[in-house]
N, C-alpha and C positions, 0 to 999 in steps of 0.2 A: 510423549504429544509429539504427534506428525501435524507438519502446519508450518506456514511462511508468517513473515514480517512483509510487508509492503512499506517503502519509504519511497519518497523520492528524489533529485534533485532540486527542487525548489516548493512552490505550493502555485496550485492549478497546472500541474506537467498531466494529472488525469489520472492518479493512484485511487481513486474511488472507481470510475471508471471500469481499470483493471482488475483492482479488486474484487467488485459484485459482475463482474462477467466470468473470471476466475471460479467463483462460486458459484454461478448456474452451472457454467460447462462441468466442473467437477461432481456436482448434484447430478447431472445426466449422465454422468461414468459410475454414479454409485454410491459413490463416497458419499460419505454423512460429514457435512459440511456446516462449521458455524464462522460466526464472523463476530470482532470485536475492534470497536473503534472508540478507545475510551475517554479522547477528548474530542471537544466539537466547540467551533467557534463561528459564530455570524450568524444562526439559523439555529431554529426550533429540531429537535431530535424528530418530532412528529409530522413535518414538515414533507410533502413529499418529494420537495426538490433538495431534501438534504440528505448527506453522506449516509448517515443512519438508516434513513429509510428505503435508500437506492440498494444496500447491502443485505437490510433484511427481505427486502421485495425478493431479488435475485437470488439468495441463499435458500431462499423457503423456511430459515430457521425459526421456530417455536419461542427464542427467546425475545424478550420485551426490549423494548427502547429504550428503557433505562438500564438493562443489562447487557446491551450492547456498547451504550456508551451511558456509563456513569457521571460525566462531568459533561457537562456544557455551558457555553457564556456568552454572553449577547453580541460583544462586537467582534468584528472580522480582523484578528489579531493572533499575534502566538497564544497560546491558551495560559502564559504564565501572566503574560501581560493582561488579556482580557481579564482574567480572573484577578489578578490586583484592582482593577475598576470599580469589581465586585465584591472586594473583600473576600474574595476565595480563597484558600490557598492549598492546592493537591499536593500531597508528599509521592512518593513513587511507591512508597508502602502503601499507601491508600490505594494506588490502581492496580497493584497487586494484589493485593486483598480482594477486590472485585474478580481478579481473572481466578483468583483460586477457587473461588462460588461459581463459575462456570465452565471451565474449561474440560470437565469432564463431562458436559454435557452433549460434545460433538467429539467424534473421532479424528476430525481433522479440524484446523481452525484459519482462517484467514486475519489476520490483525491489519490494523491500517493506521498508519501514525498520523501526524499532522506536520506537512510542508516538507523538511528536508531532515535528515538524520541529525543536525547540532541545533534544533529550533530547541528554546526552552520551556519545558513543560509546566516546572513548577520552581520554587526557588533556588532550590540546590541540584535538577535533573533536567537532562536533557532528552530526546527523543533516542539516544544512543546508548544513554541508562537502562529505558524503559527496554531496548532490543536485548541489551546484553544480562536482563534480570528475566527477560522471559525466554530464554536461550534456543530464541527462532531462526531460521535463517533468513538469508534479505533477498528481498527482489526488488530492483530500483527500479524506477518508472523514470526516462529523461526523454527531454524533448527530441526533437529530431534534428535542430537548426543549426546553426553556426553557435559558437560557444559550448553545446553541450558535453562536448569530448573534455574541457578543464571540469566544467562540473560534474561530473562523471568521474573521472581518473581522481577529483580529491575526494569524492564522496568514497569510491572503494578504498583507495589509500587509509583512509580513514577509520574506516569499516575494519580496515584488515588490521590496523595499528594497535587496535583495540580485542583483536581476535573474532570478531562479530566475521561468520562464514557469509558467502555473499554465492545465494544459489545461481545468479544470472540480472542480466539485467531486458529490459522491454522498453522500447524506443517508441514512442506514442505520439500520433498526431502527424505524421509523415505526408504533405500535399500533395494533390492529384499527378502536381508537374513536379517532383521535388528539382531541386535546384544542384550544385554541383557539392556543393556540403551537406546536403542530406543521402546524396548517393554514396558518397565515401567517408562518410561518419563510421556508420555499422565495421567495417573492416580495420577501422583503426582504433577504435574502442577496445576489439576484442585483442587487440596486436598490444593496447597498451597498458588496458587495464586487466589482462588473462583472465577472463569471466566469460561466460557463455553470454551470447544475446538470444534469449528465447523468443523472440518475435517484435516485428516490427508494425505497429497497427496503425492505420488510417488516421486522417482528423475525422470525428462525425459531422456531418453535417447539420444531422438531428437526433439528439439523446433521447434513443427509446429503447426500453425492454429486447428489443428483438434486435436494434441495430447493435447494442453493446454485446450481446448473446456469438451476434453475428461474425464481429471482429474478432474475438476471441477464439471460437471455432475454427475461423480461417485463416488467422494470422500470428498467432501464438502457439509454439509446438509443446501444448500441455504433457505430453509422455516425455519432451524431456527437463521441462521442470519436477516430474514427481521422479523421471529416474535419477536426476539429483540429488534426490532427496532419498534415493534408494528406496521408492514406492513403485510396484507393476503399475500398469495401468491397466 
C-alpha cells in the first residue's frame, strides 16, 4: 500500500489543509488518491467546514463520509476524551477493521491523524499506535514560529524510537514578513532532526479550494515527497 500518514506537532497546525491540498495535487498528477480521517471531534462529518468534508472534496474520492471518518464525536477534545463523554470507546482493532474495508479502493491513501503523534485515540492507544499498525511513512506538519524546533525534534525522535519512518516535514503558516525565528528554523530543523523539509507554506488569509491547491502546487516539493517513498512522479 502506497500512502502517507499526516500528523502534526500540535493541534491546529494545518494538517487538513496540507492533507487535502496534497490529495488534490496528486490527483492532478494522475495518482488514484483516497483519504482516511478515522476519528473526528467537535464537528459533524457532513459539515462543509469539517476536515472530512474538505478531504472528500479535494480528493474527489467516491468514499462516503462514514467510510472516510468512521468515528465522530461532538466535543472538540482528544477523541478518547470526547468519546468517553458520550459513552463510546473505540479500539485500535476497530479502526484497523474500517481501514481494511477501504484500503484497496484507491492506489494511494492520505491518512490524517488527530492532533499530534501522542494524542490518545482510545483507552489503550495513541496516534503513534495507529501509525505503527497502518505501516505508513509519516509527514509531520509544524508551525513556523519560535518553539517549533523543540516540538518537531521531540516528535521526530519519538517516531524514530518506535521505528516509524519519517518521509519529511512541512512547515505551515509562515507569515508575510517572517521574523528571525521563522527564517532560521528550517535549516536548524533539518540539521537537528535529520529529515527533509518538503515545503514551507504561507499562512492562508482565506481558506478556499483554489488557495489550498495553490499553496501545495507552489510551496511543497511533491516530487521529493514521492521520491522519498520510491514513487516516480
